[in-house]
C-alpha positions as CSV (number, residue, x, y, z in Angstrom):
1,X,91.1,89.7,135.2
2,X,88.2,91.4,133.3
3,X,85.5,89.1,131.7
4,X,86.4,90.5,128.3
5,X,89.8,88.9,128.6
6,X,88.4,85.4,128.7
7,X,87.5,85.4,125.0
8,X,91.1,85.6,123.7
9,X,92.1,82.9,126.1
10,X,89.3,80.6,124.9
11,X,90.2,81.3,121.2
12,X,93.9,80.7,122.0
13,X,93.0,77.3,123.6
14,X,91.0,76.3,120.5
15,X,93.7,77.3,118.0
16,X,96.4,75.6,120.0
17,X,94.3,72.4,120.2
18,X,93.7,72.5,116.5
19,X,97.4,72.8,115.5
20,X,98.4,70.4,118.3
21,X,95.8,67.8,117.0
22,X,97.5,67.9,113.6
23,X,101.0,67.6,115.0
24,X,100.0,64.6,117.2
25,X,98.0,63.0,114.4
26,X,101.1,63.3,112.2
27,X,103.2,61.7,115.0
28,X,105.4,64.7,115.3
29,X,108.1,64.5,117.9
30,X,108.3,66.8,120.9
31,X,105.1,68.8,120.8
32,X,101.6,67.5,120.6
33,X,98.0,68.6,121.3
34,X,98.6,69.6,124.9
35,X,101.9,71.4,124.3
36,X,100.6,73.5,121.4
37,X,97.5,74.5,123.4
38,X,99.7,75.6,126.4
39,X,102.1,77.5,124.1
40,X,99.3,79.4,122.4
41,X,97.6,80.2,125.8
42,X,101.0,81.3,127.2
43,X,101.3,83.8,124.3
44,X,97.9,85.2,125.1
45,X,98.7,85.5,128.9
46,X,102.0,87.3,128.1
47,X,100.1,89.6,125.8
48,X,97.5,90.4,128.5
49,X,100.3,91.0,131.0
50,X,102.1,93.3,128.5
51,X,99.2,95.7,128.7
52,X,100.2,96.4,132.3
53,X,103.9,95.7,132.5
54,X,105.2,96.4,129.0
55,X,106.1,94.6,125.9
56,X,109.2,92.9,127.4
57,X,106.8,90.3,128.8
58,X,106.0,89.0,125.3
59,X,109.7,89.0,124.3
60,X,110.6,87.1,127.5
61,X,107.8,84.6,126.9
62,X,109.0,84.0,123.3
63,X,112.6,83.5,124.4
64,X,111.4,81.1,127.1
65,X,109.5,79.0,124.5
66,X,112.5,79.1,122.2
67,X,114.8,77.9,125.0
68,X,112.4,75.0,125.8
69,X,112.4,74.0,122.2
70,X,116.2,74.1,122.0
71,X,116.4,72.0,125.2
72,X,114.0,69.5,123.7
73,X,116.1,69.1,120.6
74,X,119.3,68.7,122.7
75,X,117.7,65.8,124.6
76,X,116.6,64.2,121.3
77,X,119.9,64.6,119.6
78,X,121.3,61.5,121.3
79,X,118.4,59.3,120.4
80,X,118.7,56.5,117.9
81,X,116.0,58.0,115.7
82,X,117.3,61.2,114.0
83,X,115.2,64.4,114.2
84,X,114.4,65.8,110.8
85,X,113.4,69.3,110.1
86,X,112.3,72.2,112.4
87,X,108.7,72.5,111.3
88,X,107.2,71.7,114.7
89,X,109.5,74.2,116.4
90,X,108.7,77.0,114.0
91,X,105.0,76.3,114.3
92,X,105.3,76.4,118.1
93,X,106.9,79.9,118.0
94,X,104.3,81.1,115.5
95,X,101.4,79.8,117.7
96,X,102.9,81.7,120.7
97,X,102.9,84.9,118.6
98,X,99.3,84.1,117.5
99,X,98.3,83.9,121.1
100,X,99.8,87.3,121.7
101,X,97.9,88.7,118.7
102,X,94.7,87.6,120.4
103,X,95.6,89.5,123.5
104,X,96.2,92.7,121.5
105,X,92.7,92.4,119.9
106,X,93.7,91.1,116.5
107,X,91.3,88.2,116.6
108,X,90.6,87.9,112.9
109,X,94.3,87.9,112.0
110,X,95.1,85.4,114.8
111,X,92.3,83.0,113.7
112,X,93.5,83.2,110.1
113,X,97.1,82.6,111.0
114,X,96.2,79.7,113.3
115,X,94.0,78.1,110.8
116,X,96.6,78.6,108.1
117,X,99.3,77.0,110.2
118,X,97.1,73.9,110.7
119,X,96.3,73.6,107.0
120,X,99.9,74.2,105.9
121,X,101.1,71.5,108.3
122,X,98.4,69.1,107.0
123,X,99.3,69.7,103.4
124,X,102.9,68.4,103.8
125,X,102.5,65.6,101.3
126,X,100.8,67.5,98.5
127,X,103.2,70.5,98.8
128,X,106.3,68.2,98.8
129,X,104.8,66.3,95.8
130,X,104.2,69.5,93.9
131,X,107.8,70.7,94.5
132,X,109.1,67.3,93.4
133,X,107.2,67.6,90.1
134,X,108.5,71.1,89.3
135,X,111.2,71.0,86.7
136,X,113.8,73.6,85.8
137,X,111.5,75.3,83.3
138,X,108.7,75.7,86.0
139,X,111.0,77.0,88.7
140,X,112.5,79.5,86.2
141,X,109.0,80.7,85.4
142,X,108.2,81.2,89.1
143,X,111.4,83.3,89.7
144,X,110.9,85.3,86.5
145,X,107.5,86.2,87.8
146,X,109.2,87.2,91.1
147,X,111.6,89.4,89.1
148,X,108.8,91.1,87.2
149,X,106.5,91.6,90.3
150,X,108.8,92.2,93.2
151,X,112.0,93.7,91.7
152,X,111.0,95.7,88.6
153,X,107.5,96.9,89.6
154,X,108.5,98.8,92.8
155,X,111.2,100.7,90.9
156,X,108.8,102.3,88.4
157,X,107.4,105.8,89.0
158,X,103.7,105.9,89.8
159,X,102.7,109.0,87.9
160,X,101.2,109.7,84.5
161,X,103.2,110.9,81.5
162,X,102.5,112.0,77.9
163,X,99.4,113.3,76.2
164,X,96.0,112.4,77.7
165,X,97.7,111.4,81.0
166,X,97.2,107.7,80.5
167,X,100.7,106.4,80.4
168,X,101.7,105.5,84.0
169,X,104.8,103.3,84.1
170,X,103.8,101.7,87.4
171,X,100.2,101.0,86.3
172,X,101.4,99.7,82.9
173,X,103.8,97.2,84.4
174,X,101.2,96.2,87.1
175,X,99.0,95.0,84.2
176,X,102.0,93.0,82.9
177,X,102.4,91.4,86.3
178,X,98.7,90.5,86.3
179,X,98.7,88.9,82.9
180,X,102.0,87.0,83.4
181,X,100.8,85.9,86.8
182,X,97.6,84.4,85.3
183,X,99.5,82.7,82.5
184,X,102.2,81.3,84.8
185,X,99.5,79.9,87.1
186,X,98.0,78.0,84.1
187,X,101.5,77.0,82.9
188,X,102.3,75.4,86.3
189,X,98.9,73.8,86.5
190,X,99.4,72.3,83.0
191,X,102.7,70.7,84.3
192,X,101.2,69.5,87.6
193,X,97.8,68.2,86.3
194,X,99.1,67.1,82.9
195,X,96.9,68.5,80.2
196,X,97.2,65.2,78.3
197,X,94.6,63.7,80.6
198,X,91.7,65.0,78.6
199,X,90.4,67.5,76.1
200,X,88.4,69.5,78.5
201,X,91.3,69.9,81.0
202,X,93.6,70.7,78.1
203,X,91.2,73.4,76.9
204,X,90.7,75.0,80.3
205,X,94.5,75.2,81.0
206,X,95.1,76.4,77.4
207,X,92.6,79.2,77.9
208,X,94.3,80.3,81.2
209,X,97.7,80.3,79.6
210,X,96.8,81.7,76.1
211,X,94.0,80.6,73.8
212,X,96.0,81.8,70.8
213,X,99.1,79.7,71.8
214,X,96.7,76.8,72.4
215,X,95.2,77.1,68.9
216,X,98.7,77.3,67.3
217,X,99.9,74.2,69.3
218,X,96.9,72.0,68.5
219,X,96.6,73.1,64.9
220,X,100.2,71.9,64.4
221,X,99.3,68.7,66.2
222,X,96.5,68.0,63.8
223,X,99.1,67.9,61.0
224,X,101.0,65.2,62.8
225,X,97.8,63.3,63.8
226,X,95.0,63.8,61.3
227,X,92.5,61.8,63.4
228,X,93.0,64.4,66.1
229,X,90.9,67.0,64.2
230,X,87.6,66.5,66.2
231,X,89.3,66.5,69.6
232,X,91.6,69.3,68.7
233,X,88.5,71.4,67.8
234,X,87.1,70.7,71.2
235,X,90.2,71.8,73.0
236,X,90.5,75.1,71.0
237,X,86.8,75.8,71.6
238,X,87.1,75.2,75.3
239,X,90.2,77.4,75.5
240,X,88.3,80.2,73.7
241,X,85.4,79.8,76.1
242,X,87.7,80.2,79.1
243,X,88.9,83.5,77.6
244,X,85.6,85.1,78.7
245,X,86.1,83.9,82.3
246,X,89.7,85.2,82.1
247,X,88.4,88.6,81.0
248,X,86.0,88.7,83.9
249,X,88.8,87.9,86.3
250,X,90.9,90.7,84.8
251,X,88.0,93.2,85.1
252,X,87.4,92.1,88.7
253,X,91.1,92.8,89.6
254,X,91.6,96.2,87.9
255,X,88.0,97.6,88.1
256,X,85.9,95.6,90.6
257,X,83.1,98.2,90.6
258,X,82.7,97.7,86.8
259,X,82.4,93.9,86.9
260,X,78.7,93.8,87.9
261,X,77.8,95.9,84.9
262,X,79.7,93.8,82.4
263,X,79.4,90.4,83.9
264,X,76.0,89.6,82.4
265,X,77.2,90.2,78.9
266,X,80.3,88.2,79.4
267,X,78.3,85.4,81.0
268,X,75.9,85.2,78.0
269,X,78.8,84.9,75.6
270,X,80.6,82.4,77.8
271,X,77.5,80.2,78.1
272,X,76.9,80.4,74.3
273,X,80.6,79.4,73.7
274,X,80.2,76.6,76.3
275,X,77.1,75.2,74.5
276,X,79.1,75.2,71.2
277,X,82.1,73.4,72.9
278,X,79.8,70.8,74.5
279,X,78.1,70.1,71.2
280,X,81.5,69.7,69.6
281,X,82.6,67.4,72.4
282,X,79.6,65.1,71.9
283,X,80.3,64.9,68.2
284,X,84.0,64.0,68.9
285,X,83.2,61.6,71.7
286,X,83.5,58.6,69.4
287,X,87.1,59.5,68.5
288,X,89.8,58.9,71.1
289,X,93.2,59.8,69.6
290,X,96.1,60.5,72.0
291,X,96.2,64.0,73.3
292,X,99.7,65.4,73.6
293,X,100.7,67.7,76.5
294,X,99.9,71.3,75.7
295,X,103.1,72.8,74.2
296,X,103.4,76.6,74.8
297,X,106.3,78.9,75.5
298,X,107.2,79.8,79.0
299,X,104.7,82.8,79.7
300,X,107.2,84.4,82.1
301,X,109.8,85.2,79.4
302,X,110.8,88.8,79.7
303,X,110.7,89.7,76.0
304,X,107.0,88.8,75.6
305,X,106.2,90.6,78.9
306,X,107.8,93.8,77.6
307,X,106.0,93.4,74.2
308,X,102.7,93.0,76.0
309,X,103.5,96.1,78.2
310,X,104.2,98.1,75.0
311,X,101.1,96.8,73.3
312,X,99.0,97.7,76.4
313,X,100.5,101.2,76.5
314,X,99.8,101.6,72.7
315,X,96.2,100.5,73.1
316,X,95.6,102.7,76.1
317,X,97.0,105.7,74.2
318,X,95.2,104.8,71.0
319,X,91.8,104.5,72.8
320,X,92.3,107.9,74.4
321,X,93.4,109.6,71.2
322,X,90.7,108.0,69.0
323,X,88.0,108.9,71.6
324,X,89.2,112.5,71.7
325,X,89.4,112.9,67.9
326,X,86.5,110.7,66.6
327,X,84.3,109.9,69.5
328,X,83.2,106.4,70.7
329,X,82.5,104.9,67.3
330,X,86.2,105.0,66.3
331,X,87.0,102.9,69.4
332,X,85.6,99.7,67.9
333,X,88.3,99.8,65.2
334,X,90.9,100.0,67.9
335,X,89.3,97.1,69.7
336,X,89.2,95.0,66.6
337,X,92.8,95.6,65.7
338,X,94.2,95.2,69.2
339,X,92.1,92.0,69.8
340,X,93.5,90.2,66.8
341,X,96.4,88.6,68.6
342,X,95.8,89.5,72.2
343,X,92.5,90.3,74.0
344,X,94.1,91.2,77.4
345,X,95.4,94.6,76.3
346,X,92.0,95.9,75.2
347,X,90.3,94.3,78.2
348,X,92.6,96.0,80.7
349,X,92.7,99.4,79.1
350,X,88.9,99.5,78.6
351,X,88.2,98.3,82.2
352,X,90.5,101.0,83.6
353,X,88.9,103.7,81.4
354,X,85.4,102.6,82.5
355,X,86.5,102.6,86.1
356,X,87.9,106.1,85.9
357,X,84.8,107.4,84.1
358,X,86.6,108.1,80.8
359,X,84.4,105.6,79.0
360,X,80.8,104.6,79.4
361,X,79.9,101.1,80.3
362,X,77.9,100.3,77.2
363,X,80.7,101.2,74.9
364,X,83.3,99.5,77.1
365,X,81.8,96.0,77.2
366,X,81.0,96.2,73.4
367,X,84.7,97.0,72.8
368,X,85.7,94.0,74.9
369,X,83.4,91.8,72.9
370,X,84.6,93.2,69.5
371,X,88.1,92.5,70.6
372,X,87.2,88.9,71.6
373,X,85.4,88.4,68.2
374,X,88.4,89.7,66.4
375,X,90.6,87.3,68.3
376,X,88.3,84.4,67.2
377,X,88.7,85.5,63.6
378,X,92.5,85.5,64.0
379,X,92.5,82.0,65.5
380,X,90.4,80.8,62.6
381,X,93.1,82.1,60.3
382,X,95.7,80.3,62.4
383,X,93.9,77.0,62.0
384,X,93.6,77.6,58.2
385,X,97.4,78.2,58.0
386,X,98.7,75.5,60.3
387,X,96.0,72.9,60.7
388,X,94.3,70.3,58.5
389,X,91.2,70.9,56.5
390,X,89.2,68.6,58.8
391,X,90.2,70.8,61.8
392,X,89.4,73.9,59.9
393,X,85.9,72.7,59.0
394,X,85.1,72.0,62.6
395,X,86.6,75.2,63.9
396,X,84.9,77.3,61.2
397,X,81.6,75.8,62.2
398,X,82.1,76.4,65.9
399,X,83.7,79.8,65.6
400,X,81.1,80.8,63.0
401,X,78.3,80.1,65.6
402,X,80.3,82.0,68.2
403,X,80.6,85.1,66.0
404,X,77.0,84.9,65.1
405,X,76.1,84.8,68.8
406,X,78.4,87.8,69.4
407,X,76.7,89.8,66.6
408,X,73.3,89.0,68.0
409,X,74.4,90.1,71.5
410,X,75.8,93.4,70.2
411,X,72.6,94.0,68.3
412,X,69.9,93.0,70.8
413,X,71.5,94.0,74.2
414,X,69.9,97.2,75.3
415,X,72.2,100.2,75.3
């Protein structure tokens, strides 16, 4: 055997010992630290032999391990203690295949798989606890996201249509998947972590799901609980701060090359918003009214997803048309109008245009900021319509400072 073949054997031994350690520590029946090490090394040996004798060696080894596991379960079936689940058996088969991957030179993949198996096995209690806490609404949200991402998306044509060549059905729906995925993640987290535990957590989760929906929810709550005004203002301000982090994530996903050029401006605005939120939190720290769980609609609903897709397509088309007819200055009107109720559409369309070279970076980030500022104005109007005067006074002060900071940033940042 060549000396180069020793490395996969050593790595296989280490990965097998790692997974076996977890199984033996968890007092799993049948296979422990030594057995898993031997199974993983066997996979590597079979893979090395396959290079000389053919792939049937790996198949025969896998069948041999499967037969041993079946025999082990047959012997245990008559024991007084019933055997529950097949996790250890599946892990053993997977570790055999991981050993074979090492023999074929896929070291990085094998290490990732082996480490992932160990972590997944160790996370049994948290994962089972998470599943137990998921209700009907949450599981429905997960499978609606599956429908949107794995059923609808692959069926759409991946080519541009219409004037300006900006309406690509696949790309449009991909943005829907991205936004719904982010919102559903926050929705599930709000159920698992319980946003009622604190104002800061409620604001963070609200910003991930929808800062506009969060504003509506807590503005209504201020009507039911007038003493809630100070804390409600904190939650709304925190949610509006998280929006800028959400924007950065969206840009990173759809246009990673653009992110370094717009991140400084987004960071400055996020920090300024955070300062305002922290100041508001300190002012409200003396008041401790109960914080109800964040109440928002399921973000995986198909109708809102379709509406967002249509809005995104409209913004994308409007940006291209206005730029072609009026130049860059007209784009700020589009950004302000589209940002009133939803900042995601203008963010994604602008990021894609910047990435494709159809829009310069300076104009692009300014459009994003104008859209965000427009959204802040809209949320102030929401509080004025649905909330109390006490909440409105606090939100007006906080959002007024935020808008002032945005204006200064637009004015002083070098073009």
